[in-house]
C-alpha positions in Angstrom: -19.5 -71.6 56.0 -22.8 -70.7 57.7 -25.8 -72.4 56.4 -28.8 -70.3 55.2 -32.1 -71.1 57.0 -33.9 -70.7 53.6 -32.5 -71.5 50.5 -33.3 -68.9 47.8 -36.9 -69.0 46.9 -37.1 -72.9 47.9 -37.5 -75.8 45.9 -41.0 -74.9 44.8 -39.5 -72.2 42.9 -37.4 -74.7 40.8 -40.4 -76.7 39.7 -43.3 -74.4 38.9 -46.6 -75.3 40.6 -45.0 -77.5 43.1 -45.6 -76.9 46.8 -42.5 -75.8 48.6 -43.1 -78.2 51.5 -40.3 -80.8 51.1 -37.9 -82.3 48.5 -40.0 -85.2 47.4 -43.3 -83.2 47.4 -41.6 -80.3 45.6 -40.3 -82.6 42.8 -43.6 -84.5 42.3 -45.9 -83.4 39.6 -49.4 -82.4 40.8 -51.4 -85.3 42.2 -48.5 -87.8 42.0 -47.3 -89.7 45.1 -44.6 -92.2 45.9 -44.7 -95.7 44.3 -42.5 -98.8 45.1 -39.8 -99.1 42.4 -37.2 -101.9 42.2 -33.9 -101.0 43.8 -32.0 -102.6 41.0 -33.9 -100.4 38.4 -32.4 -97.3 39.7 -29.0 -95.8 38.7 -27.1 -93.1 40.5 -27.1 -89.5 39.4 -23.9 -88.9 37.5 -24.0 -85.3 38.7 -24.7 -86.1 42.2 -23.1 -83.3 44.3 -22.2 -85.3 47.2 -19.1 -87.5 46.4 -18.3 -89.1 49.8 -20.4 -91.6 51.4 -19.2 -92.9 54.7 -19.4 -96.7 55.1 -20.3 -96.6 58.8 -23.1 -94.3 58.1 -24.4 -96.3 55.5 -24.4 -99.4 57.7 -26.1 -97.5 60.5 -28.9 -96.2 58.1 -29.1 -99.8 56.6 -29.8 -101.2 60.1 -32.4 -98.6 60.7 -34.1 -99.4 57.3 -34.1 -103.0 58.1 -36.0 -102.3 61.4 -38.3 -99.3 60.3 -38.3 -99.3 56.6 -37.7 -96.1 54.3 -39.5 -93.4 55.9 -39.0 -90.7 53.3 -39.2 -91.5 49.6 -36.5 -90.7 47.3 -37.0 -88.8 44.0 -36.0 -90.3 40.7 -36.6 -89.4 37.0 -37.2 -91.8 34.0 -34.2 -92.7 31.9 -35.4 -95.0 29.3 -36.5 -98.4 30.7 -34.7 -97.5 34.0 -34.7 -94.7 36.6 -32.1 -92.2 37.6 -31.7 -90.9 41.0 -32.3 -87.1 41.8 -32.5 -87.1 45.5 -31.8 -89.6 48.2 -28.7 -91.5 47.1 -27.7 -92.4 50.6 -31.1 -93.9 51.4 -31.0 -95.8 48.0 -27.5 -97.3 48.9 -28.4 -98.2 52.3 -31.8 -99.7 51.0 -29.3 -102.0 48.7 -27.2 -103.1 51.6 -30.1 -103.8 53.7 -31.4 -106.3 51.0 -34.6 -104.4 50.1 -36.1 -105.4 46.8 -38.2 -102.1 46.2 -37.9 -98.6 47.6 -40.7 -95.8 47.8 -39.9 -93.1 45.1 -41.5 -90.2 43.6 -41.0 -90.1 39.8 -40.5 -86.6 38.6 -40.1 -85.0 35.4 -37.0 -82.8 35.6 -34.7 -81.3 33.1 -30.9 -81.7 33.5 -30.3 -78.3 35.2 -33.2 -78.5 37.5 -32.3 -82.1 38.6 -28.8 -80.7 39.6 -30.3 -77.8 41.4 -32.5 -80.0 43.3 -30.0 -82.4 44.4 -27.6 -79.5 45.4 -30.3 -77.8 47.5 -31.3 -81.0 49.1 -27.6 -81.8 50.2 -27.2 -78.1 51.4 -30.4 -78.5 53.5 -28.9 -81.5 55.1 -25.4 -79.8 55.3 -23.9 -83.0 53.8 -21.7 -81.4 51.2 -18.0 -80.4 51.9 -16.6 -77.2 50.3 -15.0 -79.1 47.3 -18.3 -80.9 46.7 -20.0 -77.6 46.8 -17.5 -76.0 44.5 -18.0 -79.0 41.9 -21.6 -78.5 42.1 -21.4 -74.7 41.6 -19.2 -75.3 38.6 -21.7 -77.8 37.0 -24.3 -75.2 37.3 -22.2 -72.4 35.9 -21.3 -74.8 33.0 -25.2 -75.3 32.4 -25.3 -71.6 31.9 -26.0 -70.2 35.3 -24.3 -67.0 36.4 -22.8 -66.8 39.8 -25.6 -64.4 40.9 -28.2 -66.8 39.6 -26.6 -69.7 41.5 -26.4 -67.6 44.7 -30.0 -66.7 44.4 -31.0 -70.5 43.9 -29.0 -71.6 46.9 -29.4 -68.8 49.2 -25.8 -67.6 49.2 -24.1 -64.5 48.2 -22.0 -64.1 44.9 -18.8 -63.8 46.8 -19.4 -67.1 48.5 -19.9 -68.8 45.2 -16.9 -67.2 43.8 -14.7 -68.4 46.7 -15.8 -72.0 46.5 -15.1 -71.9 42.6 -11.6 -70.7 43.3 -11.0 -73.7 45.5 -10.9 -75.8 42.3 -7.8 -74.0 41.3 -6.0 -75.8 44.0 -4.0 -78.8 43.2 -5.9 -82.3 43.6 -4.0 -83.3 46.7 -5.1 -80.1 48.4 -8.6 -80.4 47.5 -8.5 -83.9 48.9 -7.1 -82.4 52.2 -10.1 -79.9 52.2 -12.6 -82.8 51.4 -11.2 -85.0 54.3 -11.2 -82.1 56.6 -7.5 -81.9 57.2 -7.6 -78.4 55.9 -10.4 -75.8 56.3 -11.6 -73.5 53.7 -9.8 -70.7 55.3 -6.5 -72.6 55.0 -7.2 -73.3 51.4 -7.8 -69.7 50.7 -4.3 -68.8 52.3 -2.8 -71.5 50.0 -4.5 -69.8 46.8 -2.4 -66.7 47.5 0.9 -68.6 47.2 2.0 -68.4 43.5 4.8 -71.0 43.5 3.8 -74.8 43.6 6.9 -75.5 45.6 6.2 -72.9 48.2 2.5 -73.8 48.3 3.4 -77.4 49.2 5.7 -76.1 51.9 3.0 -73.9 53.3 0.5 -76.9 53.2 2.9 -79.2 54.9 3.6 -76.8 57.7 -0.2 -76.2 58.2 -0.7 -80.0 58.6 2.5 -80.7 60.6 2.2 -77.9 63.0 -1.6 -77.5 63.1 -1.4 -73.9 62.0 -4.5 -71.7 62.5 -6.0 -69.9 59.6 -4.4 -66.6 60.7 -1.0 -68.3 61.1 -1.4 -69.9 57.6 -2.1 -66.5 56.0 0.9 -65.1 57.7 3.0 -68.0 56.4 1.6 -67.6 53.0 2.4 -63.9 52.8 6.0 -64.6 53.9 6.3 -67.4 51.3 5.7 -65.3 48.3 2.0 -64.8 48.1 0.6 -62.7 45.4 -2.8 -60.9 45.3 -4.2 -59.0 42.6 -3.9 -55.3 43.0 -7.1 -53.4 43.7 -8.1 -50.8 41.1 -7.6 -48.1 43.6 -3.8 -48.9 43.7 -3.5 -48.5 39.9 -1.3 -45.6 38.8 -3.1 -42.4 37.9 -4.3 -42.5 34.3 -3.9 -46.2 33.9 -6.2 -47.9 31.3 -8.8 -49.7 33.2 -9.0 -52.3 30.5 -5.3 -53.1 30.9 -5.7 -53.2 34.7 -8.6 -55.8 34.2 -6.4 -57.9 31.9 -3.6 -57.8 34.5 -6.1 -59.1 37.2 -7.4 -61.8 34.9 -3.8 -62.9 34.1 -2.8 -63.0 37.7 -5.8 -65.0 38.6 -5.2 -67.5 35.8 -1.6 -67.9 36.1 -1.3 -67.5 40.0 1.7 -65.4 39.9 2.8 -61.8 39.8 2.0 -60.2 36.3 2.9 -56.6 35.1 2.0 -54.8 32.0 4.1 -51.9 31.2 3.0 -49.5 28.4 -0.4 -48.8 27.2 -3.0 -50.9 25.1 -1.4 -49.9 21.9 2.2 -50.9 22.9 4.1 -52.3 25.8 5.4 -55.6 27.4 4.1 -58.3 29.7 6.1 -59.4 32.7 5.4 -62.8 34.4 7.4 -63.7 37.4 8.1 -67.4 38.2 9.9 -69.0 41.3 12.0 -72.1 40.2 12.2 -74.5 37.4 9.0 -76.2 38.2 7.2 -72.9 38.5 8.5 -72.0 34.9 7.4 -75.4 33.6 4.0 -74.9 35.1 3.7 -71.4 33.4 4.9 -72.6 30.1 2.4 -75.2 30.2 -0.5 -72.9 30.6 0.7 -70.5 28.2 1.5 -73.1 25.5 -1.9 -75.0 26.2 -0.4 -78.0 27.8 -2.1 -77.3 31.1 
C-alpha cells in the first residue's frame, strides 16, 4: 500500500485550535508543553493500532535512549490518578527497558475516538502498521461511528482502500497471522478472500507459502480452486429487482460462497452452495448464529 504524503487534513484538524506541526504539538492544549512523568505511572493504550513490537528494535532504541535521552516527548491523557498512552508506546517501552524513572510527555485532553485517530495517524506517518493492524484500527473507528468515507478522509486514503483492509478481517486468524508476519502480502490475502471453501482456501495458502507464488499466480490458483466473486450489477438479468441483487451480493460477501435467489421479492427460493462437510458446517454455523 502506498503511503500518502499528507494524511487527510492533518492532526491539527483532529484537535481544534492545535497547530498541525507534529504529533505532540498537535495533541497539546494551547500553551502546554512537555513535562516529566513517572514511567511507571503510565499505562499502554488499549486501542493501540500497532500490535507487534520487535524486541531487537526496542533494545536498539533503549540503547539510544540511555545515551541521548528521549528526544521527542510522548503524548498521554489522564486516566484517574494515572496516565494512558496516546502516542509513543515504543519510546515508553524502550524507556522502561533503559531504566528511566521519568519520561517527557505532553498531557492532552482527548476523547476516545480522537485518541484512536491520533494514534492511528501517528503510526501511519511512521509506516509502522502492517495491513492487519491497519484493518483493526479502521474497524475500531467504524465501531466508534465513523463511515468508511470519513475514515479515509482522516487518514488520507480512498474509501476502496479502507474497504479492502476491512475485508482482510474476514480471513481466518492463521492467514491474518501470515499477513502480519509478512509471509503473505495484501495481494495474496485478497486472492484467498475469493476462495469460498475453507479447505480449498487452506490449499491455496499452503501452495503460496510452499512454492513462493506471485500474486498473479495466487489469483489464478484461487480462480481454479472454486473462487467466487459477487456478480456485478451489469451482469444481472434484464428486469431483475435491484433490491434482490443487493441482497444476493450481501449474502455472498457474508457467507463467502455462491448464492442465488430465484424468483422475485414476493416469492422464490435461495440457493447456497457448499464444498464439503466442513464448509457445510461452517455455513450452518453462520446461518444458525453459532459463528
